[in-house]
PyMOL Python script that loads the backbone (N, CA, C, O; Angstrom):
from pymol import cmd

cmd.read_pdbstr("""\
ATOM      1  N   ASP A   1     -64.920  65.383  57.142  1.00  0.00           N
ATOM      2  CA  ASP A   1     -64.773  64.281  58.166  1.00  0.00           C
ATOM      3  C   ASP A   1     -63.689  64.620  59.178  1.00  0.00           C
ATOM      4  O   ASP A   1     -63.416  63.856  60.104  1.00  0.00           O
ATOM      5  N   GLY A   2     -63.071  65.793  58.979  1.00  0.00           N
ATOM      6  CA  GLY A   2     -62.115  66.292  60.034  1.00  0.00           C
ATOM      7  C   GLY A   2     -60.673  65.645  59.852  1.00  0.00           C
ATOM      8  O   GLY A   2     -59.806  65.770  60.717  1.00  0.00           O
ATOM      9  N   VAL A   3     -60.490  64.990  58.744  1.00  0.00           N
ATOM     10  CA  VAL A   3     -59.155  64.307  58.528  1.00  0.00           C
ATOM     11  C   VAL A   3     -58.437  65.108  57.502  1.00  0.00           C
ATOM     12  O   VAL A   3     -58.989  65.371  56.434  1.00  0.00           O
ATOM     13  N   PHE A   4     -57.257  65.499  57.773  1.00  0.00           N
ATOM     14  CA  PHE A   4     -56.469  66.188  56.804  1.00  0.00           C
ATOM     15  C   PHE A   4     -55.712  65.228  55.901  1.00  0.00           C
ATOM     16  O   PHE A   4     -55.217  64.182  56.320  1.00  0.00           O
ATOM     17  N   ARG A   5     -55.646  65.645  54.617  1.00  0.00           N
ATOM     18  CA  ARG A   5     -55.028  64.753  53.651  1.00  0.00           C
ATOM     19  C   ARG A   5     -54.011  65.543  52.876  1.00  0.00           C
ATOM     20  O   ARG A   5     -54.138  66.760  52.737  1.00  0.00           O
ATOM     21  N   TYR A   6     -52.962  64.843  52.348  1.00  0.00           N
ATOM     22  CA  TYR A   6     -51.985  65.452  51.596  1.00  0.00           C
ATOM     23  C   TYR A   6     -51.874  64.428  50.357  1.00  0.00           C
ATOM     24  O   TYR A   6     -51.470  63.276  50.516  1.00  0.00           O
ATOM     25  N   GLN A   7     -52.240  64.909  49.196  1.00  0.00           N
ATOM     26  CA  GLN A   7     -52.169  64.064  47.976  1.00  0.00           C
ATOM     27  C   GLN A   7     -52.902  62.793  48.284  1.00  0.00           C
ATOM     28  O   GLN A   7     -52.380  61.728  47.955  1.00  0.00           O
ATOM     29  N   GLY A   8     -54.090  62.811  48.897  1.00  0.00           N
ATOM     30  CA  GLY A   8     -54.881  61.598  49.209  1.00  0.00           C
ATOM     31  C   GLY A   8     -54.393  60.762  50.365  1.00  0.00           C
ATOM     32  O   GLY A   8     -55.087  59.815  50.735  1.00  0.00           O
ATOM     33  N   ARG A   9     -53.206  61.052  50.986  1.00  0.00           N
ATOM     34  CA  ARG A   9     -52.797  60.349  52.130  1.00  0.00           C
ATOM     35  C   ARG A   9     -53.082  61.009  53.344  1.00  0.00           C
ATOM     36  O   ARG A   9     -53.177  62.236  53.366  1.00  0.00           O
ATOM     37  N   LEU A  10     -53.243  60.250  54.458  1.00  0.00           N
ATOM     38  CA  LEU A  10     -53.544  60.808  55.792  1.00  0.00           C
ATOM     39  C   LEU A  10     -52.351  61.590  56.308  1.00  0.00           C
ATOM     40  O   LEU A  10     -51.235  61.078  56.400  1.00  0.00           O
ATOM     41  N   TYR A  11     -52.633  62.910  56.659  1.00  0.00           N
ATOM     42  CA  TYR A  11     -51.515  63.697  57.249  1.00  0.00           C
ATOM     43  C   TYR A  11     -51.506  63.307  58.777  1.00  0.00           C
ATOM     44  O   TYR A  11     -52.538  63.308  59.449  1.00  0.00           O
ATOM     45  N   VAL A  12     -50.322  62.989  59.255  1.00  0.00           N
ATOM     46  CA  VAL A  12     -50.131  62.685  60.577  1.00  0.00           C
ATOM     47  C   VAL A  12     -49.404  63.821  61.360  1.00  0.00           C
ATOM     48  O   VAL A  12     -48.190  63.997  61.254  1.00  0.00           O
ATOM     49  N   PRO A  13     -50.183  64.557  62.125  1.00  0.00           N
ATOM     50  CA  PRO A  13     -49.494  65.698  62.855  1.00  0.00           C
ATOM     51  C   PRO A  13     -48.470  65.264  63.932  1.00  0.00           C
ATOM     52  O   PRO A  13     -48.553  64.122  64.385  1.00  0.00           O
ATOM     53  N   LYS A  14     -47.584  66.045  64.331  1.00  0.00           N
ATOM     54  CA  LYS A  14     -46.677  65.829  65.335  1.00  0.00           C
ATOM     55  C   LYS A  14     -47.321  66.175  66.708  1.00  0.00           C
ATOM     56  O   LYS A  14     -47.118  67.229  67.311  1.00  0.00           O
ATOM     57  N   VAL A  15     -48.134  65.145  67.136  1.00  0.00           N
ATOM     58  CA  VAL A  15     -48.914  65.223  68.348  1.00  0.00           C
ATOM     59  C   VAL A  15     -48.601  64.051  69.320  1.00  0.00           C
ATOM     60  O   VAL A  15     -48.905  62.895  69.023  1.00  0.00           O
ATOM     61  N   GLY A  16     -48.010  64.362  70.446  1.00  0.00           N
ATOM     62  CA  GLY A  16     -47.722  63.348  71.413  1.00  0.00           C
ATOM     63  C   GLY A  16     -46.811  62.157  70.750  1.00  0.00           C
ATOM     64  O   GLY A  16     -45.818  62.419  70.071  1.00  0.00           O
ATOM     65  N   GLN A  17     -47.205  60.974  70.988  1.00  0.00           N
ATOM     66  CA  GLN A  17     -46.504  59.795  70.438  1.00  0.00           C
ATOM     67  C   GLN A  17     -47.236  59.197  69.241  1.00  0.00           C
ATOM     68  O   GLN A  17     -47.012  58.021  68.955  1.00  0.00           O
ATOM     69  N   LEU A  18     -48.038  59.871  68.567  1.00  0.00           N
ATOM     70  CA  LEU A  18     -48.839  59.419  67.426  1.00  0.00           C
ATOM     71  C   LEU A  18     -47.897  58.870  66.285  1.00  0.00           C
ATOM     72  O   LEU A  18     -48.055  57.727  65.856  1.00  0.00           O
ATOM     73  N   ARG A  19     -46.967  59.664  65.829  1.00  0.00           N
ATOM     74  CA  ARG A  19     -45.987  59.177  64.768  1.00  0.00           C
ATOM     75  C   ARG A  19     -45.225  57.976  65.262  1.00  0.00           C
ATOM     76  O   ARG A  19     -45.042  57.043  64.480  1.00  0.00           O
ATOM     77  N   LEU A  20     -44.767  57.921  66.494  1.00  0.00           N
ATOM     78  CA  LEU A  20     -44.018  56.875  66.953  1.00  0.00           C
ATOM     79  C   LEU A  20     -44.908  55.611  67.125  1.00  0.00           C
ATOM     80  O   LEU A  20     -44.409  54.495  66.974  1.00  0.00           O
ATOM     81  N   GLN A  21     -46.174  55.767  67.428  1.00  0.00           N
ATOM     82  CA  GLN A  21     -47.112  54.644  67.532  1.00  0.00           C
ATOM     83  C   GLN A  21     -47.335  54.035  66.095  1.00  0.00           C
ATOM     84  O   GLN A  21     -47.413  52.821  65.907  1.00  0.00           O
ATOM     85  N   ILE A  22     -47.429  54.952  65.125  1.00  0.00           N
ATOM     86  CA  ILE A  22     -47.629  54.477  63.719  1.00  0.00           C
ATOM     87  C   ILE A  22     -46.401  53.724  63.222  1.00  0.00           C
ATOM     88  O   ILE A  22     -46.509  52.658  62.615  1.00  0.00           O
ATOM     89  N   LEU A  23     -45.223  54.306  63.495  1.00  0.00           N
ATOM     90  CA  LEU A  23     -43.945  53.617  63.115  1.00  0.00           C
ATOM     91  C   LEU A  23     -43.743  52.253  63.694  1.00  0.00           C
ATOM     92  O   LEU A  23     -43.309  51.303  63.042  1.00  0.00           O
ATOM     93  N   THR A  24     -44.097  52.206  65.016  1.00  0.00           N
ATOM     94  CA  THR A  24     -43.895  50.969  65.811  1.00  0.00           C
ATOM     95  C   THR A  24     -44.878  49.879  65.240  1.00  0.00           C
ATOM     96  O   THR A  24     -44.487  48.724  65.072  1.00  0.00           O
ATOM     97  N   GLU A  25     -46.163  50.272  64.945  1.00  0.00           N
ATOM     98  CA  GLU A  25     -47.085  49.288  64.409  1.00  0.00           C
ATOM     99  C   GLU A  25     -46.665  48.899  63.076  1.00  0.00           C
ATOM    100  O   GLU A  25     -46.674  47.701  62.796  1.00  0.00           O
ATOM    101  N   ALA A  26     -46.304  49.744  62.231  1.00  0.00           N
ATOM    102  CA  ALA A  26     -45.800  49.459  60.757  1.00  0.00           C
ATOM    103  C   ALA A  26     -44.627  48.535  60.767  1.00  0.00           C
ATOM    104  O   ALA A  26     -44.514  47.647  59.922  1.00  0.00           O
ATOM    105  N   HIS A  27     -43.730  48.741  61.743  1.00  0.00           N
ATOM    106  CA  HIS A  27     -42.458  47.972  61.825  1.00  0.00           C
ATOM    107  C   HIS A  27     -42.619  46.659  62.426  1.00  0.00           C
ATOM    108  O   HIS A  27     -42.059  45.679  61.934  1.00  0.00           O
ATOM    109  N   ASN A  28     -43.387  46.577  63.512  1.00  0.00           N
ATOM    110  CA  ASN A  28     -43.505  45.355  64.324  1.00  0.00           C
ATOM    111  C   ASN A  28     -44.669  44.455  63.952  1.00  0.00           C
ATOM    112  O   ASN A  28     -44.784  43.348  64.479  1.00  0.00           O
ATOM    113  N   SER A  29     -45.539  44.911  63.048  1.00  0.00           N
ATOM    114  CA  SER A  29     -46.643  44.125  62.606  1.00  0.00           C
ATOM    115  C   SER A  29     -46.302  42.725  62.153  1.00  0.00           C
ATOM    116  O   SER A  29     -45.280  42.503  61.503  1.00  0.00           O
ATOM    117  N   ARG A  30     -47.132  41.807  62.486  1.00  0.00           N
ATOM    118  CA  ARG A  30     -46.864  40.442  62.050  1.00  0.00           C
ATOM    119  C   ARG A  30     -46.942  40.268  60.538  1.00  0.00           C
ATOM    120  O   ARG A  30     -46.454  39.295  59.962  1.00  0.00           O
ATOM    121  N   TYR A  31     -47.617  41.316  59.896  1.00  0.00           N
ATOM    122  CA  TYR A  31     -47.726  41.281  58.403  1.00  0.00           C
ATOM    123  C   TYR A  31     -46.456  41.850  57.710  1.00  0.00           C
ATOM    124  O   TYR A  31     -46.145  41.493  56.574  1.00  0.00           O
ATOM    125  N   SER A  32     -45.755  42.716  58.406  1.00  0.00           N
ATOM    126  CA  SER A  32     -44.533  43.242  57.775  1.00  0.00           C
ATOM    127  C   SER A  32     -43.202  42.643  58.392  1.00  0.00           C
ATOM    128  O   SER A  32     -42.223  42.547  57.652  1.00  0.00           O
ATOM    129  N   ILE A  33     -43.125  42.265  59.619  1.00  0.00           N
ATOM    130  CA  ILE A  33     -42.109  41.552  60.183  1.00  0.00           C
ATOM    131  C   ILE A  33     -40.746  42.380  60.024  1.00  0.00           C
ATOM    132  O   ILE A  33     -39.856  41.904  59.320  1.00  0.00           O
ATOM    133  N   HIS A  34     -40.586  43.499  60.608  1.00  0.00           N
ATOM    134  CA  HIS A  34     -39.384  44.263  60.629  1.00  0.00           C
ATOM    135  C   HIS A  34     -38.803  44.578  59.229  1.00  0.00           C
ATOM    136  O   HIS A  34     -37.698  44.135  58.919  1.00  0.00           O
ATOM    137  N   PRO A  35     -39.545  45.350  58.369  1.00  0.00           N
ATOM    138  CA  PRO A  35     -39.018  45.647  57.107  1.00  0.00           C
ATOM    139  C   PRO A  35     -37.894  46.580  57.167  1.00  0.00           C
ATOM    140  O   PRO A  35     -37.803  47.320  58.147  1.00  0.00           O
ATOM    141  N   VAL A  36     -37.036  46.627  56.239  1.00  0.00           N
ATOM    142  CA  VAL A  36     -35.897  47.541  56.150  1.00  0.00           C
ATOM    143  C   VAL A  36     -36.587  49.000  55.836  1.00  0.00           C
ATOM    144  O   VAL A  36     -37.744  49.086  55.425  1.00  0.00           O
ATOM    145  N   ALA A  37     -35.801  50.056  56.060  1.00  0.00           N
ATOM    146  CA  ALA A  37     -36.386  51.372  55.945  1.00  0.00           C
ATOM    147  C   ALA A  37     -36.978  51.599  54.583  1.00  0.00           C
ATOM    148  O   ALA A  37     -38.086  52.136  54.550  1.00  0.00           O
ATOM    149  N   THR A  38     -36.408  51.273  53.484  1.00  0.00           N
ATOM    150  CA  THR A  38     -36.954  51.519  52.236  1.00  0.00           C
ATOM    151  C   THR A  38     -38.246  50.911  51.942  1.00  0.00           C
ATOM    152  O   THR A  38     -39.153  51.533  51.387  1.00  0.00           O
ATOM    153  N   LYS A  39     -38.336  49.598  52.344  1.00  0.00           N
ATOM    154  CA  LYS A  39     -39.593  48.838  52.131  1.00  0.00           C
ATOM    155  C   LYS A  39     -40.707  49.486  53.094  1.00  0.00           C
ATOM    156  O   LYS A  39     -41.849  49.681  52.680  1.00  0.00           O
ATOM    157  N   MET A  40     -40.348  49.776  54.276  1.00  0.00           N
ATOM    158  CA  MET A  40     -41.273  50.324  55.163  1.00  0.00           C
ATOM    159  C   MET A  40     -41.789  51.713  54.638  1.00  0.00           C
ATOM    160  O   MET A  40     -42.984  51.990  54.732  1.00  0.00           O
ATOM    161  N   TYR A  41     -40.932  52.538  54.115  1.00  0.00           N
ATOM    162  CA  TYR A  41     -41.353  53.833  53.607  1.00  0.00           C
ATOM    163  C   TYR A  41     -42.241  53.651  52.395  1.00  0.00           C
ATOM    164  O   TYR A  41     -43.233  54.372  52.294  1.00  0.00           O
ATOM    165  N   ARG A  42     -41.970  52.758  51.479  1.00  0.00           N
ATOM    166  CA  ARG A  42     -42.788  52.441  50.332  1.00  0.00           C
ATOM    167  C   ARG A  42     -44.128  52.108  50.793  1.00  0.00           C
ATOM    168  O   ARG A  42     -45.083  52.654  50.241  1.00  0.00           O
ATOM    169  N   SER A  43     -44.313  51.273  51.744  1.00  0.00           N
ATOM    170  CA  SER A  43     -45.514  50.729  52.232  1.00  0.00           C
ATOM    171  C   SER A  43     -46.347  51.881  52.865  1.00  0.00           C
ATOM    172  O   SER A  43     -47.502  52.127  52.519  1.00  0.00           O
ATOM    173  N   MET A  44     -45.663  52.568  53.824  1.00  0.00           N
ATOM    174  CA  MET A  44     -46.329  53.581  54.633  1.00  0.00           C
ATOM    175  C   MET A  44     -46.765  54.829  53.713  1.00  0.00           C
ATOM    176  O   MET A  44     -47.824  55.409  53.951  1.00  0.00           O
ATOM    177  N   ARG A  45     -45.959  55.214  52.698  1.00  0.00           N
ATOM    178  CA  ARG A  45     -46.222  56.443  51.970  1.00  0.00           C
ATOM    179  C   ARG A  45     -47.551  56.244  51.042  1.00  0.00           C
ATOM    180  O   ARG A  45     -48.000  57.195  50.402  1.00  0.00           O
ATOM    181  N   GLU A  46     -48.077  55.113  51.013  1.00  0.00           N
ATOM    182  CA  GLU A  46     -49.331  54.803  50.366  1.00  0.00           C
ATOM    183  C   GLU A  46     -50.518  55.398  51.116  1.00  0.00           C
ATOM    184  O   GLU A  46     -51.543  55.804  50.569  1.00  0.00           O
ATOM    185  N   VAL A  47     -50.262  55.408  52.487  1.00  0.00           N
ATOM    186  CA  VAL A  47     -51.346  55.708  53.388  1.00  0.00           C
ATOM    187  C   VAL A  47     -51.158  57.059  54.106  1.00  0.00           C
ATOM    188  O   VAL A  47     -52.054  57.888  54.262  1.00  0.00           O
ATOM    189  N   PHE A  48     -49.852  57.180  54.534  1.00  0.00           N
ATOM    190  CA  PHE A  48     -49.572  58.293  55.483  1.00  0.00           C
ATOM    191  C   PHE A  48     -48.646  59.267  54.856  1.00  0.00           C
ATOM    192  O   PHE A  48     -47.917  58.965  53.911  1.00  0.00           O
ATOM    193  N   TRP A  49     -48.693  60.520  55.436  1.00  0.00           N
ATOM    194  CA  TRP A  49     -47.692  61.544  55.069  1.00  0.00           C
ATOM    195  C   TRP A  49     -47.510  62.518  56.212  1.00  0.00           C
ATOM    196  O   TRP A  49     -48.460  62.959  56.859  1.00  0.00           O
ATOM    197  N   TRP A  50     -46.193  62.845  56.441  1.00  0.00           N
ATOM    198  CA  TRP A  50     -45.881  63.936  57.267  1.00  0.00           C
ATOM    199  C   TRP A  50     -44.377  64.402  56.859  1.00  0.00           C
ATOM    200  O   TRP A  50     -43.522  63.622  56.440  1.00  0.00           O
ATOM    201  N   ASN A  51     -44.203  65.709  57.036  1.00  0.00           N
ATOM    202  CA  ASN A  51     -42.870  66.230  56.598  1.00  0.00           C
ATOM    203  C   ASN A  51     -41.753  65.469  57.332  1.00  0.00           C
ATOM    204  O   ASN A  51     -41.774  65.363  58.559  1.00  0.00           O
ATOM    205  N   GLY A  52     -40.790  64.947  56.583  1.00  0.00           N
ATOM    206  CA  GLY A  52     -39.710  64.232  57.246  1.00  0.00           C
ATOM    207  C   GLY A  52     -39.929  62.785  57.534  1.00  0.00           C
ATOM    208  O   GLY A  52     -39.145  62.150  58.240  1.00  0.00           O
ATOM    209  N   MET A  53     -41.004  62.256  56.985  1.00  0.00           N
ATOM    210  CA  MET A  53     -41.459  60.880  57.212  1.00  0.00           C
ATOM    211  C   MET A  53     -40.332  59.883  56.849  1.00  0.00           C
ATOM    212  O   MET A  53     -40.071  58.961  57.622  1.00  0.00           O
ATOM    213  N   LYS A  54     -39.656  60.051  55.680  1.00  0.00           N
ATOM    214  CA  LYS A  54     -38.723  59.138  55.153  1.00  0.00           C
ATOM    215  C   LYS A  54     -37.479  59.083  56.138  1.00  0.00           C
ATOM    216  O   LYS A  54     -36.942  58.018  56.443  1.00  0.00           O
ATOM    217  N   ARG A  55     -37.085  60.267  56.590  1.00  0.00           N
ATOM    218  CA  ARG A  55     -36.030  60.372  57.508  1.00  0.00           C
ATOM    219  C   ARG A  55     -36.361  59.712  58.939  1.00  0.00           C
ATOM    220  O   ARG A  55     -35.514  59.065  59.555  1.00  0.00           O
ATOM    221  N   ASP A  56     -37.661  59.930  59.411  1.00  0.00           N
ATOM    222  CA  ASP A  56     -38.056  59.424  60.644  1.00  0.00           C
ATOM    223  C   ASP A  56     -38.041  57.800  60.563  1.00  0.00           C
ATOM    224  O   ASP A  56     -37.609  57.106  61.483  1.00  0.00           O
ATOM    225  N   ILE A  57     -38.509  57.336  59.478  1.00  0.00           N
ATOM    226  CA  ILE A  57     -38.492  55.885  59.254  1.00  0.00           C
ATOM    227  C   ILE A  57     -37.098  55.291  59.329  1.00  0.00           C
ATOM    228  O   ILE A  57     -36.846  54.300  60.014  1.00  0.00           O
ATOM    229  N   ALA A  58     -36.217  55.928  58.608  1.00  0.00           N
ATOM    230  CA  ALA A  58     -34.732  55.527  58.567  1.00  0.00           C
ATOM    231  C   ALA A  58     -34.180  55.495  60.079  1.00  0.00           C
ATOM    232  O   ALA A  58     -33.607  54.509  60.543  1.00  0.00           O
ATOM    233  N   HIS A  59     -34.398  56.599  60.744  1.00  0.00           N
ATOM    234  CA  HIS A  59     -33.983  56.621  62.154  1.00  0.00           C
ATOM    235  C   HIS A  59     -34.574  55.568  63.038  1.00  0.00           C
ATOM    236  O   HIS A  59     -33.894  54.936  63.847  1.00  0.00           O
ATOM    237  N   PHE A  60     -35.877  55.393  62.861  1.00  0.00           N
ATOM    238  CA  PHE A  60     -36.541  54.314  63.627  1.00  0.00           C
ATOM    239  C   PHE A  60     -36.061  52.876  63.425  1.00  0.00           C
ATOM    240  O   PHE A  60     -35.950  52.086  64.363  1.00  0.00           O
ATOM    241  N   VAL A  61     -35.772  52.570  62.112  1.00  0.00           N
ATOM    242  CA  VAL A  61     -35.218  51.271  61.779  1.00  0.00           C
ATOM    243  C   VAL A  61     -33.785  51.213  62.308  1.00  0.00           C
ATOM    244  O   VAL A  61     -33.410  50.185  62.872  1.00  0.00           O
ATOM    245  N   ASP A  62     -33.012  52.191  62.168  1.00  0.00           N
ATOM    246  CA  ASP A  62     -31.640  52.110  62.628  1.00  0.00           C
ATOM    247  C   ASP A  62     -31.519  51.898  64.182  1.00  0.00           C
ATOM    248  O   ASP A  62     -30.514  51.379  64.668  1.00  0.00           O
ATOM    249  N   LYS A  63     -32.560  52.310  64.924  1.00  0.00           N
ATOM    250  CA  LYS A  63     -32.636  52.101  66.332  1.00  0.00           C
ATOM    251  C   LYS A  63     -33.274  50.825  66.846  1.00  0.00           C
ATOM    252  O   LYS A  63     -33.318  50.574  68.051  1.00  0.00           O
ATOM    253  N   CYS A  64     -33.780  50.005  65.891  1.00  0.00           N
ATOM    254  CA  CYS A  64     -34.392  48.833  66.190  1.00  0.00           C
ATOM    255  C   CYS A  64     -33.387  47.742  66.554  1.00  0.00           C
ATOM    256  O   CYS A  64     -32.570  47.338  65.726  1.00  0.00           O
ATOM    257  N   GLN A  65     -33.461  47.240  67.881  1.00  0.00           N
ATOM    258  CA  GLN A  65     -32.426  46.277  68.309  1.00  0.00           C
ATOM    259  C   GLN A  65     -32.534  44.949  67.580  1.00  0.00           C
ATOM    260  O   GLN A  65     -31.509  44.313  67.337  1.00  0.00           O
ATOM    261  N   ASN A  66     -33.718  44.509  67.224  1.00  0.00           N
ATOM    262  CA  ASN A  66     -33.854  43.260  66.493  1.00  0.00           C
ATOM    263  C   ASN A  66     -33.222  43.388  65.106  1.00  0.00           C
ATOM    264  O   ASN A  66     -32.517  42.470  64.689  1.00  0.00           O
ATOM    265  N   CYS A  67     -33.445  44.504  64.357  1.00  0.00           N
ATOM    266  CA  CYS A  67     -32.936  44.675  63.058  1.00  0.00           C
ATOM    267  C   CYS A  67     -31.360  44.719  63.110  1.00  0.00           C
ATOM    268  O   CYS A  67     -30.654  44.135  62.288  1.00  0.00           O
ATOM    269  N   GLN A  68     -30.905  45.434  64.108  1.00  0.00           N
ATOM    270  CA  GLN A  68     -29.396  45.498  64.190  1.00  0.00           C
ATOM    271  C   GLN A  68     -28.743  44.156  64.503  1.00  0.00           C
ATOM    272  O   GLN A  68     -27.655  43.873  64.002  1.00  0.00           O
ATOM    273  N   GLN A  69     -29.405  43.300  65.345  1.00  0.00           N
ATOM    274  CA  GLN A  69     -28.863  41.964  65.597  1.00  0.00           C
ATOM    275  C   GLN A  69     -28.927  41.070  64.305  1.00  0.00           C
ATOM    276  O   GLN A  69     -27.991  40.322  64.026  1.00  0.00           O
ATOM    277  N   VAL A  70     -29.982  41.159  63.573  1.00  0.00           N
ATOM    278  CA  VAL A  70     -30.112  40.408  62.305  1.00  0.00           C
ATOM    279  C   VAL A  70     -29.081  40.920  61.348  1.00  0.00           C
ATOM    280  O   VAL A  70     -28.423  40.111  60.694  1.00  0.00           O
ATOM    281  N   LYS A  71     -28.900  42.180  61.226  1.00  0.00           N
ATOM    282  CA  LYS A  71     -27.957  42.861  60.327  1.00  0.00           C
ATOM    283  C   LYS A  71     -26.606  42.333  60.629  1.00  0.00           C
ATOM    284  O   LYS A  71     -25.905  41.889  59.720  1.00  0.00           O
ATOM    285  N   VAL A  72     -26.194  42.361  61.895  1.00  0.00           N
ATOM    286  CA  VAL A  72     -24.810  41.925  62.357  1.00  0.00           C
ATOM    287  C   VAL A  72     -24.613  40.397  61.941  1.00  0.00           C
ATOM    288  O   VAL A  72     -23.620  39.981  61.344  1.00  0.00           O
ATOM    289  N   THR A  73     -25.645  39.663  62.320  1.00  0.00           N
ATOM    290  CA  THR A  73     -25.578  38.154  62.051  1.00  0.00           C
ATOM    291  C   THR A  73     -25.406  37.934  60.523  1.00  0.00           C
ATOM    292  O   THR A  73     -24.576  37.132  60.097  1.00  0.00           O
ATOM    293  N   SER A  74     -26.202  38.656  59.718  1.00  0.00           N
ATOM    294  CA  SER A  74     -26.129  38.446  58.258  1.00  0.00           C
ATOM    295  C   SER A  74     -24.755  38.872  57.691  1.00  0.00           C
ATOM    296  O   SER A  74     -24.181  38.209  56.827  1.00  0.00           O
ATOM    297  N   GLU A  75     -24.219  40.097  58.257  1.00  0.00           N
ATOM    298  CA  GLU A  75     -22.941  40.504  57.738  1.00  0.00           C
ATOM    299  C   GLU A  75     -21.877  39.515  58.165  1.00  0.00           C
ATOM    300  O   GLU A  75     -20.969  39.257  57.375  1.00  0.00           O
ATOM    301  N   THR A  76     -21.920  38.960  59.321  1.00  0.00           N
ATOM    302  CA  THR A  76     -20.955  37.993  59.834  1.00  0.00           C
ATOM    303  C   THR A  76     -20.969  36.777  58.908  1.00  0.00           C
ATOM    304  O   THR A  76     -19.916  36.309  58.473  1.00  0.00           O
ATOM    305  N   ARG A  77     -22.174  36.264  58.608  1.00  0.00           N
ATOM    306  CA  ARG A  77     -22.301  35.083  57.795  1.00  0.00           C
ATOM    307  C   ARG A  77     -21.654  35.380  56.433  1.00  0.00           C
ATOM    308  O   ARG A  77     -20.855  34.597  55.918  1.00  0.00           O
ATOM    309  N   ARG A  78     -22.028  36.542  55.869  1.00  0.00           N
ATOM    310  CA  ARG A  78     -21.524  36.858  54.519  1.00  0.00           C
ATOM    311  C   ARG A  78     -20.042  36.964  54.532  1.00  0.00           C
ATOM    312  O   ARG A  78     -19.367  36.492  53.618  1.00  0.00           O
ATOM    313  N   TYR A  79     -19.522  37.581  55.563  1.00  0.00           N
ATOM    314  CA  TYR A  79     -17.983  37.688  55.648  1.00  0.00           C
ATOM    315  C   TYR A  79     -17.346  36.268  55.895  1.00  0.00           C
ATOM    316  O   TYR A  79     -16.311  35.969  55.300  1.00  0.00           O
ATOM    317  N   ASN A  80     -17.922  35.434  56.723  1.00  0.00           N
ATOM    318  CA  ASN A  80     -17.361  34.124  56.899  1.00  0.00           C
ATOM    319  C   ASN A  80     -17.510  33.232  55.668  1.00  0.00           C
ATOM    320  O   ASN A  80     -16.700  32.323  55.486  1.00  0.00           O
ATOM    321  N   SER A  81     -18.464  33.445  54.858  1.00  0.00           N
ATOM    322  CA  SER A  81     -18.666  32.566  53.624  1.00  0.00           C
ATOM    323  C   SER A  81     -17.600  32.889  52.610  1.00  0.00           C
ATOM    324  O   SER A  81     -17.383  32.078  51.710  1.00  0.00           O
ATOM    325  N   ARG A  82     -16.901  34.041  52.690  1.00  0.00           N
ATOM    326  CA  ARG A  82     -15.915  34.445  51.712  1.00  0.00           C
ATOM    327  C   ARG A  82     -14.674  33.752  51.901  1.00  0.00           C
ATOM    328  O   ARG A  82     -13.849  33.754  50.988  1.00  0.00           O
ATOM    329  N   ASP A  83     -14.433  33.117  53.061  1.00  0.00           N
ATOM    330  CA  ASP A  83     -13.176  32.453  53.471  1.00  0.00           C
ATOM    331  C   ASP A  83     -12.945  31.193  52.710  1.00  0.00           C
ATOM    332  O   ASP A  83     -11.941  30.514  52.928  1.00  0.00           O
TER     333      ASP A  83
END
""", "prot")
cmd.dss("prot")
cmd.show_as("cartoon", "prot")
cmd.util.cbc("prot")
cmd.orient("prot")
């Protein structure tokens, strides 16, 4: 069928913006709603594979503006609740 697989998962080559498009869809999907890197990796590894995928996911989530704002808000709330 012309699809490369690694241990049954779809191999995603480093071609153009393909990996970025997959990461964006997996992270911004209304079904996943901005998961943290670990949860996103667990979900994606069932279907996709590429060398360095876990690292790429971590970098992608770290650069997500929405996730960073929520993280700061949560940390601030946690800090203030200790007072």
